[in-house]
N, C-alpha and C positions, 0 to 999 in steps of 0.2 A: 503495500498499498506504499501511495506517497499521497501529500496535500500541494497541489499544485494551485497557485494563489489563485487561478479565474474561475479555478470549478470549485473551490472549498469554501465553504459557507461556513463563515464563523459570528456564534449568537453572541453576544458583548453586553452584557451587564452589569450596570454600573456608571457611573459619570458625570464623577467631579472630578476636582484636580487632576489628579493622576489619571484616571479613565478616559476620559475626553479624549486627551492626547495620542495614550496607547492608541484608541479605537479609529483612530483616523491618521499614526503611521500604520497599522494594516491596513487602511484602505488605500492609502497612497503607493503600499504594494503590491496593490491591485486584487485583496481578496473582498469578496462580496460580506456585507457586515450587516447585521440584524440586530438591534439594538434594544435594549429597555432599561428605561432609569425609574426609581420610584416618582422622581421629581420630571414630571416630564419638559419641563424649557430647558434641563441641563443640556436634554439630548439633542434638542431644537439645531445646534451646530455640525451635527453630523450627519442628522437628516439634510440638511440644507446643502451638503455635500454629497449627498447620495448614497446613506445608510439609509436601510428598512425598518420604520418605529416597529415596535411589536407588543402589544399592548397586556404582558407577562411575561415571567420568566417561565411559563410553561409553554407558552409557544414559543417563543427566542428555542427552546429546546428542540423543540419538533421540529425544527426547520433549519437546525444545524446540523453541522460535521463535526465543528466543535465549539465547547461554549465555553467562555472566560467571562469569570466572573472576579468583580476586584469593587466590594462592599465596604461599608463602614467599620461593626463590630461583628467577633465572633453568633452574637444572637443574629444578624442580620445573614450572616451564610450558613447557617442551620435552618433557617426560614425560605430561603430561595431553594434549596438542595434539599431537604425533606419536605413530605407531606405529600399528599395525593396532587396536589399543583406543581410540587416541585421540581427542580432540575433533572433526578435522579428517575422519579417516576415520569417522568417524558421524555425524555432523552432518546431518541432514535437506536436501536441497537446495534454498538460497535463504536459509537462514538464516544469521543474524547471530551474529558470536563477538567476545565485548568482551572484553579480556584488560586489569585495574586491576590485575595485581600491580604495582611497582614494578622493570624486569626490564629487559633488553638492548636500547637500541634496534636491535640488527640482530636480533635476537631477532623483533623487533616486525615486522620488513619479510619475515623468512622464514615466519613465518606466516602474512601479508599474502597475499604471492606463492604460496603451499600451497594456502590458502584458496579464492585467486583462481580457480587448475587446478579447484577442484572444485565451483567455483557459489555460493560463500560470500562472504559479505563481514563483514572482520574489520577489528577496530578498535583500539587500543592507547588505552587509555584510565586510566593512574596518577591516583592521587586526591591530595591534602595536607587536613590537617584535623583529624587525630590520631584518638582514641575519641571524644573529645566532638563533632569535625564529624560524626564518622560518625551515632552516634547520634541528632544532632539535624537528621540531613541537609545539614546546612551546608558540605560537602566541596566542593573545590576541584575540578573535573575537567580534566586536561588531555588532549587527543584528539586522534591522528593515524588517518589512514586517508582513505576515500572521502568527499570532504565530503558527498554524496548519503546516505551510507550515516549519515554522525554525525547528516544534520539529521530523519532518520527516527527512528534511536531517541533524540530529545532529550528527549522524555517519559519516556523511561526514564531519563533520566540524569537529569530533573529532581525525580525521584521518592527520589536521593538525596543531592543538592549543590547548591547556591547559585551557585555561581561556575563554570560551565561554557563553556570555550573552545576551539574549535577551532581547532588550531595549524600544520596543513598535512598533506603526505600520511605515508603508515605509518613510522613511527618518529617522528613530528615529537612525539607526546604524551608521550613516553620522553625522549627531549630535555631538552623542558624541564622533564619531573619531574628530570633530572638538573640543569638550572638553578635549579629551587629547593633541593633538597640539599645543595649549592653552599653557596646563602646559609645553609641554617639551619646545616651545619658550623661555618663561620666564625662564626655569630651565637651556639649556643651558649656558644662559647669567651670571646664577651661580655658573656655573661647571667652565667655560673657566676662570670666574675671580679669585674663588676659587685657581687655578692651577698659573693664572699668579703670583696673589699675595704669595705664595709659595711659588714660585722661586726666584722672587724681593726680598725678605727676608731673601733668604738661606737656606730656608729648602730643605730638600729631596721632592719633593712631593709626590713619593709612600708611603715614611713612613707617610706622610701627610692625604691620602688616607685612609691609614689602622688606623686611630685613629678615620675620620669625617665619614667614609662611613657607619659606623653602628649605629649610633646615628643620630640626628634629623635632618641632613643634607642631608641622605644617600637617593638614589634615584637611577633606574638602569639605568639613561645616568652617573651619579659620579660611578658608580661602573663599568658598560661595556665599556663606553667610555671615562670616565677619563686615564685610562691606554696607551688607542691609543693616546691619546691627549702626556702625558710625554714621548711615544715612539715614535713619530712621525710621526705617522701610520694616516694616512687621509683617506685612501684607504674609498671606501663607500659600509655602510651599508645601508645607502638610503644618495637619492643624494640633493644636496642643492639645484638644481634645483626644484628635487621635492620638498623639505620641503616647500621652497618659494611660491607652487603651493597650499600649503597646508595651508598655511598662508594664503595668497593673498585670498581662499575661506575662510578660519575662519572669516577674517576682514570682508568681504563682509554678510555673514551670522550676525556678531553680529551690524554691521552696521544696517541689513532690522529687527534688532532686538530692535534696539533702547539702545547698549550695549557697553560703553567704556570699549575700553580694550588698555592701554596704554603698557601694556609690552608685547603684542603681537606686536603692533604698533612699539615698540623700537626693535625688535627682527626681524622683517620682513623688517627694516630700514637697520640692519648692515644686515644678508645675501643677498640682494638685492647690498650692496657695494661691499662684496666675492666675488659676482658672474660678479661685474663686472671688480672686479679685475683676472679674471679667475678664480675663486674656484667654477663654478655651478656642475662641475661633482665630488668635493669632496665630504666627507659624512659631515654631518651637524656638527662632531664634529672639521671641520677644523676650524670653529668660532675663533677657538682658533689664528688662523694667526692674526686676526686683533687685536691684544692683544700682539703679539712679537714685 
């Protein structure tokens, strides 16, 4: 089996900051896309570009060879995959289901098991790279599930990302994303504190970045979100409320592994404080507001 772009219908569920650009890049690569979003207006730009609107996840699944989902929370993933009106119950025999939401490793394993019972192939494939990576098709994609399924849908992943790595059986993609989020959580504390220190000491933060971002302190967050912090741009490339969700999943998973994560725990408490002060719809770089 091969998935030729012109003849492979992709169902895409979720048209948020990330999903909209990901679906658009699939269309640019020649894939026909059927789209559903809980808020219809979020999918309007895709429909205007040629995507076919469907009224429910079930209808998306019924007409697609590959179904991709990227929604908000694990509860949303569970709701659209399970039940009589869910993706698993309505997907075409032999089709491929790819959840790209950052979600629970345990839920990914449940989806894979339920899909296999129906003759379907499920992959968990969360992403990293933010709104910029989504727009420019430079996402890092971490994949768990059957290796054979991964290899077959690799051209689809290539349309959305650049660093695509098979991590292991079902749930492995989500576990890898937890590693990613743990590293980001502690790292954002350092980014914010470094910029706050630069300002307090009378330095020009932009000039400071020019020195430190290419050395041992360098990171994606420092280079991409540091300038936004300095400019006072706290618009979401990735929402604070979604990052708190991710950190909660990571914390729960770490507890089940009997692993202490003090850096994650501190970052989670600070982001929860930011959200309580009205910052849940800002981008993750808005953590800096707590230092101002």
